[in-house]
C-alpha positions as CSV (number, residue, x, y, z in Angstrom):
1,M,-12.5,13.1,-19.7
2,S,-12.9,15.5,-22.6
3,N,-14.3,13.1,-25.1
4,T,-16.8,10.8,-23.5
5,P,-16.6,7.4,-25.4
6,C,-20.2,6.5,-24.7
7,P,-23.4,7.9,-23.1
8,L,-22.9,7.6,-19.4
9,T,-25.3,6.8,-16.6
10,E,-24.8,6.7,-12.9
11,I,-25.6,3.5,-11.0
12,W,-25.3,2.4,-7.4
13,E,-23.6,-0.9,-6.6
14,G,-23.0,-1.7,-3.0
15,K,-21.9,1.5,-1.4
16,A,-20.4,2.8,-4.6
17,K,-21.8,5.4,-7.1
18,I,-20.4,4.6,-10.5
19,R,-20.5,6.1,-13.9
20,V,-20.8,3.5,-16.6
21,C,-21.8,3.3,-20.2
22,D,-25.5,3.3,-20.7
23,L,-26.0,-0.2,-22.0
24,S,-29.4,0.5,-23.3
25,K,-27.8,2.6,-26.0
26,F,-26.0,-0.5,-27.4
27,A,-28.9,-2.9,-27.6
28,D,-29.8,-4.6,-30.9
29,E,-33.1,-4.5,-32.6
30,K,-34.5,-7.1,-30.2
31,G,-33.4,-5.2,-27.2
32,Y,-30.5,-7.6,-26.3
33,V,-27.2,-6.1,-25.3
34,D,-23.9,-7.7,-24.5
35,P,-21.9,-5.6,-21.9
36,A,-18.8,-6.3,-24.1
37,W,-20.3,-4.1,-26.8
38,A,-19.8,-0.9,-24.7
39,P,-16.4,0.9,-24.9
40,V,-15.9,0.4,-21.1
41,F,-17.0,-3.0,-19.8
42,Y,-19.5,-3.2,-17.0
43,N,-21.6,-6.3,-16.4
44,P,-24.4,-5.7,-13.9
45,L,-25.0,-9.4,-13.7
46,M,-21.6,-9.8,-12.0
47,K,-22.8,-7.7,-9.0
48,C,-23.4,-10.7,-6.8
49,S,-19.9,-12.0,-7.5
50,R,-18.5,-8.6,-6.6
51,D,-20.6,-8.7,-3.4
52,I,-18.9,-12.0,-2.4
53,S,-15.5,-10.6,-3.3
54,S,-15.9,-7.5,-1.2
55,A,-17.1,-9.5,1.8
56,A,-14.1,-11.8,1.3
57,V,-11.8,-8.8,1.5
58,G,-13.5,-7.8,4.7
59,A,-13.0,-11.3,6.1
60,F,-9.4,-11.3,5.1
61,A,-8.8,-8.0,6.7
62,E,-10.2,-9.2,10.0
63,I,-8.2,-12.4,9.9
64,R,-5.0,-10.7,8.8
65,G,-5.4,-8.0,11.5
66,K,-3.8,-5.1,9.5
67,R,-4.5,-2.4,7.1
68,L,-4.6,-3.5,3.4
69,K,-2.8,-2.4,0.3
70,V,-5.1,-3.5,-2.6
71,V,-4.9,-3.6,-6.4
72,D,-7.5,-4.4,-9.0
73,A,-5.3,-5.0,-12.1
74,F,-8.2,-5.1,-14.7
75,C,-10.5,-2.4,-13.2
76,A,-12.5,-1.2,-16.3
77,T,-14.9,1.3,-14.5
78,G,-13.1,0.7,-11.2
79,V,-16.3,-0.6,-9.5
80,R,-14.8,-3.6,-7.8
81,G,-11.8,-1.8,-6.2
82,I,-13.9,1.3,-5.3
83,R,-16.3,-1.0,-3.5
84,Y,-13.4,-2.7,-1.6
85,A,-12.4,0.7,-0.3
86,L,-15.9,2.0,0.6
87,E,-17.1,-1.2,2.2
88,N,-13.9,-2.2,4.1
89,E,-12.3,0.3,6.4
90,A,-9.1,-1.7,6.5
91,V,-8.3,-0.7,2.9
92,E,-5.7,2.1,3.3
93,L,-4.3,2.2,-0.3
94,L,-6.0,1.2,-3.5
95,Y,-4.6,0.9,-7.0
96,L,-7.0,0.7,-10.0
97,N,-5.2,-0.3,-13.2
98,D,-6.3,-0.9,-16.7
99,I,-4.4,-1.0,-20.0
100,D,-7.3,0.8,-21.8
101,P,-6.9,4.6,-21.6
102,V,-10.6,5.0,-21.9
103,C,-11.1,2.8,-18.8
104,Y,-8.4,4.7,-17.0
105,E,-10.1,8.1,-17.6
106,L,-13.5,6.8,-16.5
107,T,-11.9,5.2,-13.4
108,L,-10.4,8.6,-12.5
109,R,-13.9,10.1,-12.6
110,N,-15.3,7.4,-10.4
111,I,-12.5,7.8,-7.9
112,E,-13.4,11.4,-7.6
113,L,-17.2,10.7,-7.6
114,N,-16.7,8.5,-4.5
115,S,-14.3,10.9,-2.7
116,L,-11.5,8.4,-2.7
117,S,-8.7,10.6,-4.1
118,D,-6.8,10.5,-0.8
119,I,-6.3,6.7,-0.9
120,A,-7.0,5.6,-4.5
121,R,-4.6,5.8,-7.5
122,A,-5.4,5.0,-11.1
123,T,-2.8,3.7,-13.5
124,N,-2.9,3.0,-17.3
125,L,-0.5,0.0,-17.7
126,D,-0.3,-3.5,-19.0
127,A,-1.0,-5.7,-15.9
128,V,2.3,-7.6,-16.2
129,R,4.2,-4.3,-16.2
130,F,2.1,-3.0,-13.3
131,F,2.9,-6.0,-11.2
132,S,6.6,-5.7,-11.9
133,E,6.8,-2.0,-11.0
134,F,4.5,-1.4,-8.0
135,G,5.8,-3.6,-5.3
136,K,3.9,-5.9,-3.0
137,F,0.2,-5.8,-2.2
138,D,-1.9,-7.5,0.6
139,V,-4.7,-8.2,-1.9
140,V,-4.2,-8.7,-5.6
141,D,-7.3,-9.1,-7.8
142,V,-7.0,-10.6,-11.3
143,D,-10.2,-10.5,-13.3
144,P,-9.4,-10.4,-17.0
145,F,-11.6,-11.1,-20.0
146,G,-11.1,-14.8,-20.7
147,S,-8.2,-16.9,-19.3
148,P,-6.1,-15.5,-16.5
149,V,-3.1,-17.9,-17.1
150,K,-0.6,-15.4,-18.4
151,Y,-1.1,-13.1,-15.4
152,V,-0.9,-15.7,-12.6
153,D,3.0,-15.7,-12.4
154,P,3.4,-11.9,-12.3
155,A,0.5,-11.6,-9.9
156,L,2.0,-14.1,-7.5
157,R,5.2,-12.1,-7.5
158,A,3.2,-9.0,-6.4
159,V,1.5,-10.6,-3.4
160,A,3.0,-9.8,0.0
161,N,3.8,-12.8,2.2
162,G,0.6,-14.0,3.7
163,G,-1.4,-11.9,1.3
164,M,-4.5,-12.9,-0.8
165,L,-4.6,-13.5,-4.5
166,C,-8.1,-13.6,-6.2
167,V,-8.3,-14.9,-9.7
168,T,-11.3,-15.1,-12.0
169,A,-11.6,-17.4,-15.1
170,T,-14.4,-16.9,-17.6
171,D,-13.0,-19.4,-20.2
172,L,-15.1,-22.2,-18.8
173,S,-15.3,-24.3,-22.0
174,P,-11.8,-25.6,-21.7
175,L,-12.0,-25.9,-17.9
176,V,-15.1,-28.0,-17.9
177,G,-13.8,-30.3,-20.5
178,K,-15.6,-29.1,-23.7
179,F,-12.2,-28.4,-25.3
180,P,-9.6,-30.7,-23.6
181,G,-6.8,-29.6,-25.9
182,A,-7.3,-26.0,-24.9
183,C,-7.2,-26.9,-21.3
184,M,-4.0,-28.8,-21.8
185,R,-2.4,-25.9,-23.6
186,K,-3.5,-23.2,-21.1
187,Y,-3.6,-25.0,-17.8
188,F,-1.5,-28.1,-18.3
189,S,-4.3,-30.3,-17.2
190,Y,-6.6,-32.8,-19.1
191,V,-10.3,-32.6,-18.4
192,A,-13.1,-34.5,-20.1
193,P,-16.8,-33.6,-20.1
194,T,-18.6,-34.7,-16.9
195,E,-21.7,-33.5,-14.9
196,F,-19.4,-32.2,-12.2
197,G,-17.3,-30.1,-14.6
198,R,-17.8,-26.8,-12.7
199,E,-16.0,-28.3,-9.7
200,L,-13.2,-29.6,-12.0
201,A,-12.8,-26.0,-13.3
202,V,-12.1,-24.7,-9.8
203,R,-9.7,-27.6,-9.1
204,V,-7.8,-27.1,-12.3
205,L,-7.5,-23.4,-11.7
206,L,-6.2,-24.0,-8.2
207,Y,-3.8,-26.6,-9.5
208,F,-2.4,-24.1,-12.0
209,I,-2.0,-21.4,-9.4
210,A,-0.2,-23.9,-7.1
211,R,2.0,-25.0,-9.9
212,E,3.0,-21.4,-10.8
213,A,3.6,-20.6,-7.1
214,A,5.8,-23.6,-6.6
215,K,8.2,-22.4,-9.2
216,L,8.6,-19.2,-7.2
217,D,9.1,-21.1,-3.9
218,L,5.6,-20.0,-2.8
219,R,2.8,-22.1,-1.3
220,I,-0.9,-21.4,-1.7
221,E,-3.8,-22.1,0.7
222,P,-7.3,-21.9,-0.8
223,L,-9.5,-19.6,1.1
224,L,-12.6,-19.3,-1.1
225,S,-13.6,-20.8,-4.4
226,Y,-16.9,-20.8,-6.2
227,Y,-18.8,-20.9,-9.5
228,M,-21.4,-18.3,-10.5
229,L,-22.9,-17.2,-13.8
230,H,-20.4,-18.7,-16.2
231,H,-17.2,-18.0,-14.3
232,V,-15.2,-19.5,-11.5
233,R,-13.3,-17.5,-9.0
234,V,-10.7,-18.5,-6.4
235,C,-9.0,-16.6,-3.6
236,V,-5.9,-18.1,-2.1
237,R,-3.4,-17.1,0.6
238,V,0.1,-16.9,-0.7
239,L,3.0,-17.9,1.6
240,K,6.7,-17.5,1.1
241,R,7.4,-21.2,1.8
242,K,9.4,-23.5,-0.3
243,V,7.1,-26.4,-1.5
244,N,8.5,-29.8,-0.6
245,Y,7.4,-32.9,-2.3
246,S,5.2,-34.1,0.5
247,W,3.0,-31.0,0.3
248,Y,2.7,-31.3,-3.5
249,E,1.8,-35.0,-3.4
250,K,-0.8,-34.4,-0.7
251,N,-2.7,-31.6,-2.5
252,I,-2.3,-32.4,-6.2
253,G,-3.6,-35.5,-7.9
254,Y,-6.1,-36.9,-10.4
255,A,-9.8,-37.6,-10.8
256,A,-11.1,-40.9,-12.3
257,Y,-14.6,-41.1,-13.8
258,D,-16.5,-43.9,-15.4
259,P,-19.2,-42.4,-17.7
260,L,-21.0,-45.7,-18.0
261,T,-21.7,-46.1,-14.3
262,L,-21.1,-42.5,-13.1
263,E,-18.5,-43.9,-10.6
264,R,-16.0,-41.2,-9.7
265,Y,-13.3,-40.5,-7.2
266,M,-10.3,-38.4,-6.6
267,V,-6.8,-39.5,-5.6
268,S,-3.8,-37.4,-4.5
269,I,-0.3,-38.2,-5.8
270,A,0.4,-39.7,-2.4
271,E,-2.5,-42.1,-2.8
272,L,-1.7,-43.3,-6.3
273,Q,-0.3,-46.6,-5.0
274,N,-3.8,-47.4,-3.8
275,L,-5.4,-46.5,-7.2
276,R,-8.6,-48.6,-7.7
277,S,-9.4,-47.3,-11.1
278,P,-12.1,-49.3,-13.0
279,V,-11.1,-50.4,-16.5
280,R,-13.4,-47.9,-18.1
281,A,-12.5,-44.9,-15.9
282,S,-11.1,-41.8,-17.6
283,P,-8.3,-40.2,-15.6
284,M,-8.3,-36.4,-15.5
285,G,-5.7,-34.0,-14.2
286,P,-3.5,-32.9,-12.6
287,L,-5.8,-30.9,-10.4
288,W,-6.2,-29.7,-6.8
289,T,-7.5,-32.6,-4.7
290,S,-7.7,-31.0,-1.3
291,K,-10.5,-28.7,-0.1
292,F,-11.2,-25.8,-2.4
293,A,-12.0,-23.4,0.5
294,D,-11.2,-22.9,4.1
295,E,-14.2,-23.4,6.5
296,Y,-13.2,-20.6,8.9
297,F,-12.6,-18.1,6.1
298,A,-15.9,-19.0,4.4
299,E,-17.7,-18.6,7.7
300,K,-16.2,-15.1,8.2
301,T,-17.1,-14.2,4.6
302,L,-20.7,-15.4,5.1
303,L,-21.0,-13.4,8.4
304,A,-19.7,-10.2,6.7
305,Y,-21.9,-10.8,3.7
306,S,-25.0,-11.4,5.8
307,K,-24.6,-8.0,7.6
308,R,-24.3,-6.2,4.3
309,V,-27.5,-7.6,2.7
310,E,-29.3,-4.8,4.4
311,D,-26.5,-2.3,4.9
312,A,-25.1,-2.3,1.4
313,G,-27.8,-4.0,-0.7
314,Y,-25.9,-7.3,-1.3
315,C,-27.9,-9.8,-3.3
316,P,-29.6,-12.8,-1.6
317,Q,-28.1,-15.2,-4.2
318,G,-24.6,-14.5,-3.0
319,K,-25.6,-15.4,0.6
320,R,-27.1,-18.7,-0.7
321,V,-23.9,-19.5,-2.6
322,L,-21.8,-19.0,0.5
323,S,-24.2,-21.0,2.7
324,L,-24.2,-24.0,0.3
325,L,-20.5,-23.8,-0.1
326,L,-20.0,-24.1,3.7
327,S,-22.4,-27.0,3.9
328,E,-20.7,-29.0,1.2
329,L,-17.0,-28.5,2.2
330,S,-16.8,-31.5,4.6
331,L,-18.4,-33.9,2.1
332,P,-16.7,-36.0,-0.7
333,P,-15.5,-34.2,-3.8
334,L,-17.0,-34.5,-7.3
335,Y,-20.7,-34.0,-6.8
336,F,-23.6,-36.0,-8.4
337,T,-26.6,-34.6,-10.2
338,T,-30.1,-36.0,-10.1
339,D,-30.6,-35.7,-13.8
340,A,-27.4,-37.5,-14.7
341,I,-28.3,-40.5,-12.5
342,A,-31.9,-40.6,-13.7
343,S,-30.7,-40.6,-17.3
344,K,-27.9,-43.1,-16.9
345,Y,-30.0,-45.6,-14.9
346,G,-33.2,-45.3,-16.8
347,I,-35.2,-43.8,-14.0
348,P,-38.3,-42.3,-15.7
349,L,-38.9,-39.7,-13.0
350,E,-36.2,-37.3,-11.8
351,A,-36.3,-37.2,-8.0
352,P,-36.7,-33.9,-6.2
353,L,-33.3,-33.0,-4.7
354,R,-34.8,-32.2,-1.3
355,E,-36.3,-35.6,-1.0
356,V,-33.0,-37.3,-2.1
357,I,-31.0,-35.5,0.5
358,E,-33.6,-36.2,3.2
359,E,-33.7,-39.9,2.4
360,L,-30.0,-40.3,2.3
361,R,-29.7,-38.6,5.7
362,S,-32.5,-40.8,7.1
363,R,-30.3,-43.8,6.2
364,G,-27.4,-42.5,8.2
365,F,-25.4,-40.9,5.4
366,A,-24.3,-37.3,5.2
367,A,-25.7,-35.3,2.2
368,S,-25.9,-31.7,1.0
369,R,-26.7,-29.6,-2.0
370,T,-23.8,-28.1,-3.9
371,H,-23.6,-24.5,-5.0
372,F,-22.1,-25.6,-8.3
373,D,-25.3,-27.0,-9.8
374,P,-29.0,-26.6,-8.8
375,K,-29.5,-30.3,-9.4
376,G,-26.2,-31.3,-7.7
377,F,-25.5,-32.9,-4.4
378,R,-22.8,-34.6,-2.4
379,T,-23.1,-37.6,-0.1
380,T,-21.1,-40.2,1.8
381,A,-23.4,-42.9,0.5
382,P,-22.0,-45.4,-2.0
383,L,-23.2,-45.0,-5.6
384,E,-25.3,-48.1,-5.4
385,V,-27.2,-46.7,-2.4
386,T,-27.6,-43.3,-4.0
387,V,-29.1,-44.9,-7.2
388,K,-31.4,-47.0,-5.1
389,V,-32.7,-44.0,-3.2
390,L,-33.5,-42.2,-6.5
391,E,-35.2,-45.3,-7.8
392,E,-37.3,-45.7,-4.7
393,I,-38.4,-42.1,-4.7
394,A,-39.5,-42.3,-8.4
395,A,-41.2,-45.7,-7.7
396,R,-43.6,-44.0,-5.4
397,N,-45.4,-42.9,-8.5
398,K,-44.3,-45.5,-11.0
399,P,-44.5,-49.4,-11.2
400,A,-41.4,-51.0,-9.7
401,D,-40.8,-53.1,-12.8
402,Q,-39.8,-50.1,-14.8
403,F,-36.5,-49.8,-12.9
404,P,-33.2,-51.7,-13.5
405,K,-32.3,-54.1,-10.7
406,T,-28.5,-53.7,-11.0
407,L,-25.9,-51.2,-11.9
408,P,-25.1,-51.1,-15.7
409,G,-22.1,-53.3,-16.5
């Protein structure tokens, strides 16, 4: 790399030693720096997400039972793919691609720095062209800047039968309902603003991938999906199986939400005949209505992650995300939040989430936190019971006559 595009510094992430642009050199007068200001993108805040991704590759290798051919199609510094190779012995061939020639040159350096020249290859191509020219991969990673929609179809074509496709979306504003028109244009799904918008973002992304796969006679199975630090990420198994209508109507459907009462539910296409939508409910979708992760795969990923907290310096936050994800998978979709309920029902004191969950469980209902929101929870309790629980917890310190006796009409 004859002309270095930026002052470089060496950092350790997981088991990888990586040369990156020294972000301190790009800070403004107040000391703030956006990683996008550097010529080669590297966001240290995404380390925890990359920790989860590497553990997921390890879990997938164990379940698949074979050596892996892996590609990171938007590699920037190469850190994600290099970590995949260093932290997972099953990776036998790694391709690191980026359309930016500066990223390509720095990736070559980082491959050499980590002694991976025997298994790692760097390419300098548009991602769509790369997918069309380099055959099939066991793991395909798509982590572009912004929306991934234009890369999903070519990425699906590059996944070997039974392989794993991981896709990141950072364009959360459309996906959580802030810009419904943009969501319709990009993902062919309508989403309105709700307090459970982060979950909707995952479900819309899964729907879009399933839709693109169906056109290619492929079927997807969600393995792991999560929200973290202003992005959502999903990993799915891709199977060469023609999608019949019964599969589609079981896994794709709509959500209904009444913003006046906070009543919400989800219905698959197969269940539309039993639709019980209240008059005020806003339908949203299409979206993925089945589970957004596989329990067995999530368990394997958490096990791999836990071992690496000490061995490879994985962040504790990632372990908490995976643990919460596992605890919530068996509970109803479309989580509640304590602040939304308190605000909507005029409860003057927002109940501590721990007390809410304990009280719901004591009444015989299942309840759990969600990883999507620090104030979010899921429960099998009816909405009326949930509201009552929050009112009673708040009433321990407030006069009872401050609380509404009935649900708003």
